NULOMI-626675 format. One record per residue: x, y, z of N, C-alpha, C, O in turn; residue in one letter. Coordinates in steps of 0.1 Angstrom, whole numbers, padded with zeros to 4 digits, always signed. Layout:
// NULOMI-626675
XYZXYZXYZXYZa
...
This chain:
// NULOMI-626675
+0562-0346+0238+0563-0340+0251+0551-0346+0259+0540-0346+0254m
+0554-0350+0271+0544-0356+0280+0534-0345+0284+0537-0333+0285a
+0522-0350+0287+0512-0341+0293+0516-0337+0307+0520-0345+0315t
+0514-0324+0309+0517-0318+0323+0508-0306+0324+0503-0301+0314s
+0506-0302+0336+0498-0289+0338+0503-0277+0330+0496-0269+0325p
+0517-0276+0330+0523-0265+0323+0521-0266+0308+0518-0256+0302t
+0522-0278+0303+0520-0280+0289+0506-0277+0285+0503-0271+0275r
+0496-0282+0294+0482-0279+0291+0479-0264+0291+0472-0259+0283d
+0485-0257+0300+0484-0242+0300+0489-0236+0288+0483-0227+0282l
+0501-0241+0283+0507-0236+0271+0498-0238+0259+0496-0230+0250f
+0492-0250+0258+0482-0253+0247+0470-0244+0247+0466-0239+0237v
+0465-0242+0259+0453-0232+0260+0458-0218+0256+0451-0211+0249v
+0470-0214+0260+0475-0201+0256+0477-0200+0241+0474-0190+0235g
+0482-0211+0235+0483-0211+0220+0470-0210+0213+0468-0203+0203l
+0460-0217+0218+0447-0217+0212+0441-0203+0214+0434-0198+0205r
+0443-0197+0225+0438-0183+0228+0445-0173+0218+0438-0165+0212n
+0458-0175+0216+0465-0166+0207+0460-0168+0193+0459-0158+0185a
+0458-0180+0189+0452-0183+0176+0439-0176+0174+0437-0170+0163h
+0430-0176+0184+0418-0169+0183+0420-0154+0182+0413-0147+0175a
+0429-0149+0190+0432-0135+0190+0437-0130+0176+0433-0120+0171v
+0445-0138+0170+0450-0135+0156+0438-0135+0146+0438-0127+0137e
+0429-0144+0148+0417-0144+0139+0409-0132+0142+0403-0126+0132n
+0408-0128+0154+0400-0115+0157+0408-0103+0151+0401-0095+0145e
+0421-0103+0152+0428-0092+0146+0426-0092+0130+0425-0081+0125a
+0426-0103+0124+0423-0103+0110+0409-0097+0106+0408-0090+0097l
+0399-0101+0114+0386-0096+0112+0386-0080+0113+0380-0073+0105s
+0392-0075+0123+0393-0061+0126+0400-0054+0114+0395-0044+0109i
+0412-0059+0111+0420-0052+0101+0414-0053+0087+0414-0043+0080m
+0408-0064+0084+0402-0065+0070+0390-0056+0069+0388-0050+0059n
+0382-0054+0080+0371-0045+0079+0376-0030+0078+0371-0022+0071r
+0387-0027+0085+0393-0014+0084+0398-0011+0070+0396+0000+0065q
+0405-0021+0065+0411-0019+0051+0400-0016+0041+0401-0008+0033i
+0389-0023+0042+0378-0022+0033+0372-0008+0034+0366-0003+0024d
+0373-0001+0045+0367+0012+0047+0377+0024+0046+0372+0035+0045r
+0389+0021+0046+0399+0032+0046+0399+0039+0032+0400+0032+0022l
+0398+0052+0032+0398+0060+0020+0408+0071+0020+0414+0073+0009e
+0411+0077+0031+0419+0089+0031+0432+0087+0039+0439+0097+0042n
+0436+0075+0042+0448+0072+0050+0456+0061+0043+0456+0050+0048y
+0462+0064+0031+0468+0053+0023+0480+0047+0030+0482+0035+0029p
+0488+0054+0038+0499+0048+0045+0494+0038+0056+0500+0027+0057e
+0483+0041+0063+0478+0032+0073+0472+0020+0065+0474+0008+0070l
+0465+0022+0054+0460+0010+0047+0471+0001+0042+0469-0011+0044s
+0482+0007+0037+0493-0002+0033+0499-0009+0045+0502-0021+0043a
+0501-0003+0056+0507-0009+0068+0497-0020+0073+0502-0031+0077r
+0484-0018+0073+0475-0028+0077+0475-0040+0068+0475-0052+0072l
+0477-0038+0055+0477-0049+0045+0490-0057+0048+0489-0070+0047r
+0501-0051+0051+0513-0058+0054+0511-0066+0067+0515-0078+0068t
+0504-0060+0077+0503-0067+0089+0493-0079+0088+0494-0088+0095h
+0483-0078+0079+0474-0089+0076+0483-0101+0071+0481-0112+0076v
+0492-0098+0062+0501-0109+0058+0509-0115+0069+0511-0127+0070e
+0515-0106+0078+0522-0110+0090+0513-0119+0099+0518-0129+0104e
+0501-0114+0101+0492-0121+0109+0488-0135+0104+0487-0145+0112t
+0487-0136+0091+0485-0150+0085+0497-0159+0088+0496-0171+0090n
+0509-0153+0087+0521-0160+0091+0521-0164+0106+0526-0175+0109g
+0516-0155+0114+0516-0158+0128+0506-0170+0131+0509-0179+0139q
+0495-0170+0124+0485-0181+0125+0492-0194+0121+0490-0205+0127l
+0500-0194+0110+0507-0206+0105+0517-0211+0116+0518-0223+0119k
+0524-0201+0122+0534-0205+0132+0526-0212+0144+0531-0222+0149r
+0515-0206+0148+0507-0211+0159+0502-0225+0156+0503-0234+0164l
+0497-0227+0143+0493-0240+0139+0505-0250+0139+0503-0262+0143d
+0516-0246+0135+0528-0255+0135+0532-0259+0149+0535-0270+0152d
+0531-0249+0158+0535-0252+0172+0524-0262+0178+0528-0272+0184i
+0512-0259+0176+0501-0268+0181+0503-0282+0175+0502-0292+0182l
+0505-0282+0162+0507-0295+0155+0519-0303+0161+0518-0315+0162g
+0530-0296+0164+0541-0303+0170+0538-0309+0184+0545-0318+0188s
+0528-0304+0190+0524-0309+0203+0512-0319+0202+0507-0324+0212l
+0508-0322+0189+0497-0331+0187+0484-0325+0190+0474-0332+0193g
+0483-0312+0189+0471-0304+0192+0467-0296+0180+0474-0295+0170e
+0455-0290+0181+0451-0281+0170+0444-0269+0177+0442-0269+0189d
+0440-0260+0168+0434-0247+0173+0419-0251+0178+0414-0261+0175n
+0413-0241+0184+0399-0243+0189+0391-0235+0179+0390-0223+0178s
+0383-0243+0171+0375-0237+0161+0364-0228+0167+0361-0217+0162t
+0359-0232+0179+0349-0224+0186+0355-0210+0190+0349-0200+0187f
+0367-0211+0196+0374-0198+0200+0377-0189+0188+0375-0177+0188k
+0381-0195+0177+0384-0188+0165+0372-0181+0159+0373-0169+0156d
+0361-0188+0158+0349-0182+0153+0343-0171+0162+0339-0161+0157v
+0344-0174+0175+0339-0164+0185+0347-0151+0184+0342-0140+0184a
+0360-0153+0183+0369-0141+0183+0368-0134+0170+0368-0121+0170a
+0366-0141+0159+0363-0134+0146+0351-0126+0146+0350-0114+0141s
+0340-0132+0152+0328-0125+0154+0329-0112+0162+0324-0101+0159f
+0337-0113+0173+0339-0101+0182+0347-0091+0175+0344-0079+0176m
+0357-0095+0167+0364-0085+0159+0356-0078+0149+0357-0066+0147g
+0347-0085+0142+0338-0079+0133+0328-0069+0140+0325-0058+0135n
+0324-0073+0151+0315-0064+0159+0322-0051+0164+0316-0040+0164m
+0334-0053+0168+0342-0041+0173+0344-0032+0161+0342-0019+0163a
+0348-0037+0149+0350-0028+0138+0337-0022+0133+0337-0010+0130a
+0326-0029+0134+0313-0024+0130+0309-0012+0140+0303-0002+0135l
+0311-0014+0153+0308-0004+0162+0315+0009+0160+0309+0020+0161g
+0328+0008+0156+0336+0020+0153+0331+0027+0140+0333+0039+0138h
+0326+0019+0131+0322+0024+0117+0311+0034+0118+0309+0042+0109s
+0304+0034+0129+0293+0044+0131+0297+0057+0137+0289+0066+0138m
+0309+0057+0141+0314+0069+0148+0320+0080+0138+0325+0076+0128a
+0317+0092+0141+0322+0103+0132+0337+0103+0132+0343+0108+0123g
+0344+0099+0143+0358+0098+0143+0363+0084+0143+0372+0080+0150d
+0358+0076+0134+0361+0062+0132+0376+0060+0131+0381+0051+0138e
+0383+0068+0123+0397+0065+0121+0405+0067+0134+0414+0059+0137i
+0401+0076+0143+0408+0078+0155+0405+0066+0165+0414+0061+0171l
+0392+0063+0166+0389+0051+0175+0396+0039+0170+0401+0031+0178k
+0396+0036+0157+0403+0024+0152+0418+0025+0155+0424+0015+0159n
+0424+0036+0154+0438+0038+0156+0441+0035+0171+0451+0028+0174s
+0433+0040+0180+0435+0038+0194+0433+0023+0197+0441+0017+0204f
+0423+0017+0192+0420+0003+0194+0431-0006+0189+0435-0016+0195a
+0436-0002+0177+0446-0010+0171+0459-0010+0179+0465-0020+0181d
+0462+0002+0184+0474+0003+0192+0473-0006+0205+0482-0013+0209y
+0461-0004+0211+0459-0012+0224+0459-0027+0221+0465-0035+0228a
+0453-0031+0209+0452-0045+0206+0466-0051+0203+0470-0062+0207f
+0475-0043+0196+0489-0048+0194+0496-0050+0207+0503-0060+0208e
+0494-0041+0217+0501-0043+0230+0495-0055+0237+0502-0061+0245n
+0482-0058+0235+0477-0070+0241+0483-0082+0235+0487-0092+0242y
+0485-0082+0222+0492-0094+0215+0506-0095+0220+0512-0106+0221e
+0513-0084+0222+0527-0084+0227+0528-0091+0240+0536-0099+0242i
+0519-0087+0249+0518-0094+0262+0515-0109+0261+0521-0117+0268a
+0506-0112+0252+0503-0126+0250+0515-0134+0245+0518-0145+0250a
+0522-0129+0236+0534-0136+0230+0545-0137+0241+0552-0147+0242y
+0547-0127+0249+0557-0127+0259+0553-0138+0269+0562-0146+0274r
+0541-0139+0273+0536-0150+0282+0538-0164+0276+0542-0173+0282s
+0535-0165+0263+0536-0178+0256+0551-0182+0256+0554-0194+0257l
+0560-0173+0254+0574-0176+0254+0578-0181+0267+0586-0191+0268i
+0574-0175+0278+0577-0180+0291+0571-0193+0294+0578-0202+0299t
+0559-0196+0289+0553-0209+0291+0561-0220+0283+0563-0231+0288m
+0565-0216+0271+0572-0226+0262+0585-0229+0269+0589-0241+0269a
+0592-0219+0274+0605-0222+0281+0603-0231+0294+0611-0239+0297e
+0592-0228+0301+0589-0235+0313+0585-0250+0311+0590-0258+0319t
+0578-0252+0300+0574-0266+0298+0583-0273+0289+0580-0285+0286c
+0594-0267+0285+0604-0274+0276+0600-0275+0262+0607-0282+0254g
+0591-0266+0257+0588-0266+0243+0597-0256+0236+0592-0246+0230a
+0610-0258+0237+0620-0248+0232+0620-0246+0217+0624-0235+0213l
+0615-0255+0209+0614-0253+0195+0604-0242+0192+0605-0236+0181a
+0594-0240+0200+0584-0230+0198+0589-0216+0200+0584-0206+0195a
+0599-0214+0208+0604-0201+0213+0608-0192+0201+0603-0181+0200v
+0616-0197+0191+0619-0188+0180+0607-0184+0172+0606-0173+0167p
+0598-0193+0170+0585-0190+0163+0577-0179+0170+0572-0170+0164l
+0576-0181+0183+0569-0171+0191+0576-0157+0191+0569-0147+0191l
+0589-0158+0192+0597-0145+0192+0595-0138+0178+0595-0126+0178k
+0594-0145+0167+0592-0139+0154+0579-0132+0154+0578-0121+0149a
+0568-0138+0160+0555-0132+0160+0556-0120+0169+0550-0109+0166s
+0562-0121+0181+0564-0110+0190+0570-0098+0183+0565-0087+0185l
+0581-0100+0176+0588-0089+0169+0579-0082+0159+0579-0070+0158e
+0570-0090+0152+0561-0084+0142+0551-0075+0150+0547-0064+0145e
+0546-0080+0161+0536-0072+0168+0542-0060+0174+0536-0049+0174e
+0555-0061+0179+0561-0049+0184+0564-0039+0173+0562-0027+0175q
+0567-0043+0161+0569-0034+0150+0556-0027+0146+0556-0015+0143a
+0545-0034+0146+0532-0028+0143+0528-0018+0153+0524-0007+0150m
+0530-0022+0166+0527-0012+0177+0535+0000+0176+0530+0011+0178a
+0548-0001+0173+0557+0010+0171+0553+0019+0160+0553+0031+0161e
+0549+0013+0148+0544+0020+0137+0532+0028+0140+0531+0040+0137w
+0522+0022+0147+0510+0029+0151+0513+0041+0160+0508+0052+0159l
+0522+0038+0170+0526+0049+0179+0532+0061+0172+0529+0072+0175e
+0541+0058+0163+0548+0068+0155+0539+0076+0146+0541+0088+0143m
+0529+0069+0140+0520+0075+0130+0507+0081+0136+0500+0087+0128h
+0504+0079+0148+0492+0084+0154+0491+0099+0153+0480+0104+0149l
+0502+0107+0156+0501+0121+0153+0497+0125+0139+0489+0134+0137p
+0504+0118+0129+0501+0121+0115+0486+0118+0112+0480+0125+0105q
+0481+0106+0116+0468+0103+0114+0458+0113+0120+0448+0117+0114i
+0461+0117+0132+0453+0127+0139+0453+0140+0131+0443+0147+0129t
+0465+0145+0127+0466+0157+0119+0458+0156+0106+0451+0166+0102q
+0459+0145+0099+0451+0143+0087+0436+0144+0090+0429+0150+0082r
+0432+0137+0100+0418+0138+0104+0414+0152+0107+0403+0156+0102y
+0421+0160+0114+0418+0174+0117+0417+0182+0104+0408+0189+0103i
+0427+0180+0095+0427+0188+0083+0415+0184+0074+0408+0193+0069a
+0412+0172+0073+0400+0168+0065+0387+0173+0071+0378+0178+0064l
+0386+0171+0084+0374+0175+0091+0372+0190+0090+0361+0195+0087e
+0383+0198+0091+0382+0212+0091+0379+0217+0077+0373+0228+0075s
+0382+0209+0066+0379+0213+0052+0365+0208+0048+0361+0210+0037a
+0358+0202+0058+0345+0197+0055+0345+0184+0046+0335+0181+0040g
+0356+0177+0046+0357+0165+0038+0354+0153+0047+0354+0154+0059e
+0353+0141+0040+0351+0129+0048+0364+0125+0055+0373+0121+0048k
+0364+0127+0068+0376+0125+0076+0376+0112+0084+0387+0108+0088a
+0365+0106+0086+0364+0095+0096+0371+0083+0091+0374+0074+0099n
+0373+0081+0078+0379+0069+0073+0388+0072+0062+0395+0063+0057r
């Protein structure tokens, strides 16, 4: 595919998405390490870590097909930011709730990013990328839906543990 402003924007978007997925991995892995009282959430996060690794592979494949690669600087910076975000929540008494809210918001951010990337791919003629991006979009939508459906349950468990004087934050 020839270089064009649209293709260049698509490559930047792919690199940004790659960095965001690295940030997501940092956040989820920190949360998994700390989860004690929310086994369903821990299991779902573990599954999404596997999905996220697949998303990174898809992004690498798309970038490779364009003769490009990810931005190591962006990946490292985003991973650092993810670790800092998770660390910030770990000091809160309601860590589980803050993480759940942030996770839901983050999933919706990723959904928007993948929708934008699909539009860019279609616009610049990178049609082979579209099914790969749609697969990642579907995984993000499923995770966001899971979080939305389980937020009341997580909140109720938090309230029950807190009311019983048990460790409820994670």
